C-alpha positions in Angstrom: 75.1 3.5 17.0 76.4 2.7 20.4 76.1 4.3 23.8 79.5 5.9 23.9 80.5 9.5 24.7 80.5 12.9 23.1 83.4 15.3 23.7 82.4 18.9 24.3 85.2 21.3 23.6 85.8 25.0 24.1 85.9 26.6 20.7 88.0 29.5 22.1 91.0 27.2 22.9 90.1 23.7 21.9 90.2 22.4 25.5 88.0 19.5 26.5 85.2 20.8 28.8 83.5 17.5 29.5 82.6 14.1 28.0 79.0 13.3 28.2 77.0 10.2 27.6 76.0 9.5 24.0 72.6 7.8 24.0 72.3 4.5 22.2 69.5 3.8 19.7 67.8 1.6 22.3 67.9 4.4 24.9 66.5 6.9 22.5 63.6 4.6 21.5 62.9 4.0 25.2 62.7 7.7 25.8 60.4 8.2 22.9 58.1 5.4 24.3 58.1 7.0 27.7 57.3 10.4 26.4 54.4 9.0 24.4 53.0 6.9 27.3 53.2 9.9 29.7 51.3 12.2 27.3 47.9 11.4 28.9 49.1 12.0 32.4 50.8 15.4 31.5 47.8 16.5 29.7 45.8 15.7 32.8 47.6 18.6 34.5 45.2 21.5 34.0 46.4 24.8 32.4 47.0 26.5 35.7 49.1 23.7 37.0 51.2 23.6 33.9 51.5 27.4 34.0 52.7 27.3 37.7 55.3 24.6 36.9 56.7 26.6 34.0 57.0 29.7 36.1 58.9 27.8 38.7 61.2 26.5 36.0 61.9 30.0 34.9 62.6 31.2 38.4 65.1 28.4 39.0 66.9 29.3 35.8 67.1 33.0 36.9 68.6 31.8 40.2 71.4 29.9 38.4 71.8 32.5 35.6 75.5 33.1 36.1 76.5 29.5 36.2 74.4 28.7 33.1 75.9 31.6 31.2 79.4 30.5 32.1 78.7 27.0 30.8 77.2 28.5 27.6 80.2 30.6 27.0 82.6 27.7 27.5 80.8 25.4 25.0 79.7 28.0 22.4 82.5 30.6 22.6 80.1 33.6 22.8 81.0 36.5 25.1 79.8 36.1 28.7 77.7 39.2 28.5 75.8 37.7 25.5 75.4 34.4 27.3 73.8 36.3 30.3 71.5 38.1 27.9 70.5 34.8 26.3 69.6 33.3 29.6 67.2 36.2 30.1 65.9 35.7 26.6 65.3 32.0 27.2 63.4 32.7 30.4 61.2 35.2 28.6 59.8 32.4 26.5 59.0 30.3 29.5 57.3 33.2 31.2 55.3 34.1 28.0 54.1 30.6 27.4 53.3 30.0 31.1 50.7 32.6 30.6 49.6 31.4 27.1 48.9 28.0 28.7 45.8 29.7 30.3 44.7 31.1 27.0 44.1 28.0 24.9 40.6 28.9 23.9 37.9 27.0 22.1 34.7 28.4 20.7 31.1 27.7 19.8 29.9 28.3 16.3 26.4 29.1 15.1 24.9 25.9 13.6 23.0 25.7 10.4 20.1 23.9 12.2 18.4 24.9 15.4 18.7 21.3 16.6 22.5 21.3 16.5 25.3 22.8 18.5 28.9 23.2 17.1 31.8 23.3 19.5 35.5 23.7 18.6 38.2 22.7 21.1 42.0 22.5 21.2 44.1 19.6 22.3 47.9 18.9 22.4 49.4 17.6 19.2 51.2 14.8 21.1 54.9 13.9 21.7 57.2 16.6 20.3 60.8 16.1 19.2 62.8 19.4 19.4 66.1 19.6 17.6 68.0 22.7 18.7 71.1 24.6 17.3 74.5 25.3 18.8 74.4 29.1 18.4 71.6 29.7 20.9 71.5 26.6 23.1 69.3 28.1 25.8 66.8 30.3 24.0 66.1 28.0 21.1 65.4 25.2 23.5 62.9 27.1 25.7 61.3 28.6 22.6 60.3 25.1 21.7 59.9 23.3 25.0 57.9 26.0 26.8 55.0 26.2 24.3 55.0 22.4 23.9 54.7 21.9 27.7 52.2 24.7 28.0 50.0 23.1 25.4 50.0 19.8 27.2 52.5 18.0 24.9 55.4 16.0 26.2 58.8 16.7 24.5 62.2 15.3 23.9 65.1 17.7 23.4 68.0 16.9 21.1 70.6 19.6 21.5 73.4 20.2 19.1 76.4 18.0 19.8 78.7 21.0 20.0 76.6 22.6 22.9 74.7 20.0 24.9 75.6 21.2 28.4 73.3 24.2 28.5 70.3 22.2 27.5 71.1 19.3 29.9 71.2 21.8 32.7 67.9 23.5 31.7 66.2 20.1 31.6 67.6 19.2 35.0 66.1 22.5 36.4 62.8 21.7 34.7 62.6 18.5 36.7 63.7 20.3 39.8 60.8 22.7 39.3 58.4 19.8 39.4 57.9 19.1 35.7 57.8 15.3 35.5 60.9 13.6 34.0 58.9 11.9 31.3 57.3 15.2 30.3 60.6 16.7 29.2 63.6 14.5 28.3 67.0 15.2 26.8 68.9 12.8 24.5 72.4 13.4 23.1 74.2 12.2 20.0 74.8 13.1 16.4 72.0 14.5 14.4 72.4 12.1 11.5 72.0 9.2 13.9 69.1 10.5 15.9 67.1 12.4 13.3 65.7 9.3 11.6 64.7 7.8 14.9 62.5 10.8 15.5 61.1 11.1 12.0 60.3 7.3 11.7 58.8 6.9 15.1 55.0 6.3 15.2 54.9 7.9 18.6 56.3 11.3 17.8 53.6 13.6 16.3 55.7 16.7 15.7 59.2 17.7 14.8 60.4 21.2 15.5 63.8 22.1 14.2 66.1 25.2 14.0 69.1 24.8 11.7 70.1 24.7 8.1 67.7 24.7 5.2 69.2 21.5 3.8 68.7 19.6 7.0 65.2 21.0 7.4 64.3 19.8 4.0 65.6 16.3 4.9 63.7 16.2 8.1 60.5 17.3 6.3 60.9 14.6 3.7 61.6 11.9 6.3 58.6 13.1 8.3 56.2 12.8 5.4 55.8 9.0 5.7 54.1 9.4 9.1 52.5 12.8 8.3 54.0 14.5 11.3 53.5 18.2 12.1 56.7 20.2 11.4 57.9 23.6 12.4 61.1 24.7 10.7 63.2 27.8 11.5 65.9 27.6 8.8 68.6 29.6 7.2 68.6 33.3 6.4 70.5 35.9 4.4 69.3 39.2 5.9 69.7 42.4 3.9 70.0 45.9 5.4 68.8 48.7 3.2 70.0 52.2 4.3 68.3 55.1 2.5 69.8 58.6 2.1 67.5 60.1 4.7 68.4 57.5 7.4 69.9 58.4 10.7 73.4 57.2 10.1 74.5 56.9 13.7 71.5 54.7 14.4 72.0 52.6 11.3 75.7 52.0 12.2 74.9 51.1 15.8 72.0 48.8 14.9 73.9 47.1 12.0 76.8 46.3 14.2 74.5 44.9 16.9 73.0 42.6 14.4 76.0 41.6 12.4 78.6 41.0 15.1 76.5 39.4 17.9 77.8 35.9 18.5 80.5 36.6 16.0 77.9 36.9 13.2 76.7 33.3 13.9 73.0 34.0 14.1 70.2 33.2 11.6 68.9 36.8 11.5 72.3 38.4 11.4 72.8 41.3 8.9 74.5 39.7 6.0 74.3 42.2 3.2 74.2 46.0 3.3 72.6 48.1 0.5 73.3 51.7 1.1 72.3 54.7 -1.1 75.4 55.8 -3.0 74.9 59.4 -1.8 75.7 58.4 1.8 77.9 55.3 1.2 81.2 57.1 2.1 79.9 58.6 5.3 78.2 55.4 6.3 81.2 53.2 5.6 83.6 55.5 7.5 81.3 55.5 10.6 80.9 51.8 10.4 84.6 51.0 10.0 85.4 53.4 12.9 83.1 51.5 15.2 83.9 48.0 14.0 87.6 48.5 14.7 86.8 49.1 18.3 85.4 45.6 18.8 87.5 43.4 21.0 88.2 39.8 19.9 89.1 37.0 22.2 88.0 34.3 24.6 84.4 35.0 25.6 85.0 34.5 29.3 87.5 37.4 29.3 86.2 40.8 30.4 85.3 43.2 27.6 85.4 40.6 24.7 82.7 41.3 22.1 83.7 38.8 19.4 84.4 35.2 20.3 85.6 32.3 18.1 83.9 30.8 15.1 82.4 27.5 16.3 84.5 25.1 14.2 86.8 24.5 11.2 84.0 24.1 8.7 82.5 27.5 9.8 85.9 29.1 9.4 86.5 27.6 6.0 83.2 29.0 4.7 84.0 32.5 6.0 87.6 32.6 4.7 86.5 31.3 1.3 83.8 34.0 1.0 86.3 36.7 1.9 88.8 35.4 -0.7 86.1 35.1 -3.3 85.0 38.7 -2.7 88.5 40.1 -3.0 89.1 38.1 -6.2 86.0 39.8 -7.7 86.9 43.3 -6.9 85.9 43.7 -3.3 88.2 45.6 -0.9 88.8 45.1 2.8 87.7 48.3 4.6 88.8 46.7 7.9 89.6 43.3 9.3 90.3 40.4 7.0 92.6 38.9 9.7 92.5 35.5 11.5 93.9 33.9 14.6 93.7 30.1 14.2 95.3 27.0 15.5 94.3 23.9 13.8 96.1 21.6 16.1 94.4 23.0 19.2 91.1 23.6 17.4 90.3 27.3 17.6 89.4 29.7 14.9 89.0 33.5 15.3 87.9 35.8 12.5 88.4 39.5 13.1 85.4 41.6 12.3 85.6 42.4 8.6 83.9 45.0 6.4 84.1 44.5 2.6 83.5 47.5 0.4 82.6 47.5 -3.4 80.6 44.3 -3.1 78.4 43.1 -6.0 76.0 40.3 -6.8 78.7 38.1 -8.4 80.2 37.4 -5.0 79.4 34.3 -2.9 79.0 36.4 0.2 76.1 38.2 -1.5 74.4 34.9 -2.3 75.2 32.6 0.6 74.6 33.0 4.3 77.9 33.8 5.9 77.5 32.8 9.6 80.5 34.9 10.6 81.7 38.4 11.4 82.0 39.6 7.8 79.8 42.4 6.3 79.7 43.3 2.6 78.5 46.8 1.4 76.9 47.5 -1.9 75.6 50.8 -3.2 72.3 51.6 -5.0 70.7 54.5 -6.8 67.2 53.1 -7.3 65.3 51.8 -4.2 63.4 49.3 -6.3 66.6 47.7 -7.5 67.8 47.5 -4.0 64.6 45.8 -3.0 64.9 43.4 -5.9 68.4 42.4 -4.9 67.4 42.0 -1.2 64.5 39.7 -2.2 66.6 37.9 -4.8 67.6 34.8 -2.7 65.7 31.6 -1.7 65.7 32.9 1.9 63.1 35.1 3.6 63.8 35.1 7.3 64.7 38.6 8.3 65.4 42.0 6.7 66.2 45.4 8.0 65.9 49.0 6.7 66.7 52.5 7.8 64.6 55.5 6.8 62.9 58.4 8.5 60.5 58.7 5.6 57.2 57.3 6.7 55.9 56.5 3.2 59.1 54.9 2.1 59.2 52.8 5.3 55.7 51.4 4.6 56.7 50.8 1.0 59.7 48.8 2.1 57.5 46.8 4.5 55.1 45.9 1.7 57.8 45.0 -0.9 60.3 43.0 1.2 59.4 39.3 1.3 60.7 38.3 4.8 58.9 36.9 7.9 60.7 39.3 10.2 61.3 43.0 9.4 63.1 45.7 11.4 62.5 49.4 10.5 65.2 51.4 12.2 65.7 48.2 14.3 68.1 45.3 13.8 67.3 43.5 17.0 63.6 42.5 16.6 63.4 39.2 18.5 61.0 39.0 21.4 59.0 36.3 23.1 55.7 38.0 22.5 56.3 38.4 18.7 55.9 35.7 16.0 59.3 34.6 14.7 59.7 32.7 11.4 60.6 32.9 7.8 59.1 32.8 4.3 60.3 30.8 1.2 63.2 28.4 2.1 63.7 30.0 5.6 61.1 27.8 7.1 57.5 26.9 8.1 55.5 28.1 11.0 56.1 30.7 13.7 57.7 30.6 17.2 56.8 33.1 19.9 53.7 35.3 20.2 50.2 33.8 20.3 51.1 31.9 17.1 53.8 30.0 19.0 51.5 27.8 21.0 49.2 27.1 18.1 51.9 25.0 16.5 51.5 22.5 19.3 47.7 22.2 19.2 45.2 20.3 17.2 41.8 21.7 16.4 38.8 19.3 17.2 35.3 20.0 16.0 32.2 18.6 17.7 28.8 18.6 16.1 26.0 17.9 18.7 22.6 16.8 17.5 19.4 16.3 19.3 
């Protein structure tokens, strides 16, 4: 591993955006040591001081919102409007945890002897290594860095090699806001080369990661030798259940908002639709009518709603799932078309709806991470629930019904960390986000989000 460069390319046309410095092993180890050594000084800033610095950071990001969004669109391919919305979303985490910094409470506990006092306090877990994904390079970074800094932890950000420019700029603005350079650092390189440096380090006390389940399992295994704290936000395979009493217009609008945001490249994207057979025809017709209106193209162009798939491996998985579905009886209700150029390095998949889906298809078993939506019918709600639950994943699930009792029944029976009832866009800084089963460990956001960066200390005071 040498200190060379990383090429950052635009997935919409394959053009080189910028070459950035690729940190050497020695440089990364130095950053880790600096972060560890600075922990005591950063923790010496009181909660109000840390809160003020975080708020200033958020304000600076808002001031540069347009330029940050433009960079994000260039490196990730997502439409500019989505990038602008993500900057707002990223800032919402900074604002939320700036306030949570002032609400890290301890408590006193009644003792079992009158001669004793019991006091419980919270303290920062230590140096945090945050490994962030390419699909939300701003929001996933602030969702980790903001609570870490608010809790008094120092942190090192390792952004995805496909989209490092957004994180680099956010870290620069953190320093401009007055957050000391050693309190938040950024290192760049390939995950396979940097991950083990984080997990093997005696100085790093916590790993927080958003990405695939396979990589999450590997990081957990590697972290076990030093008993690090871990937070894992991993893969999903979100079902959408649409009952016969649902508001079809709302179900169509919400399903499209979830499925086709960022060209379907989100961990809580709607991946499987289960619709009551009594309304399947009406639902599919409405859905297809709206999906056909979606504009595909370069994310920087006005009106584009569907950008490119991030790379060749992502395209291969999507196209293979579509081919597999067709070979097993699925039919293309719309889409199924591509615009690719392997030499230049861009891959566009037109938004696709697959009718007549069944459980034998790969697309019903595997996370797609692309703009493709299979539809399957059901007669019995319990069978639909069983199919929805029948994967190793448990990140997000959605359902549409105007029946109160059925809505609560679905809430109780669906085994997912995030549920949306008549709502396919549930994410918010003030709400705990995370999955069950193989979709991860821990929660990000909400009051739970800062707890992951704190240790509990118990003091027993005698006479």
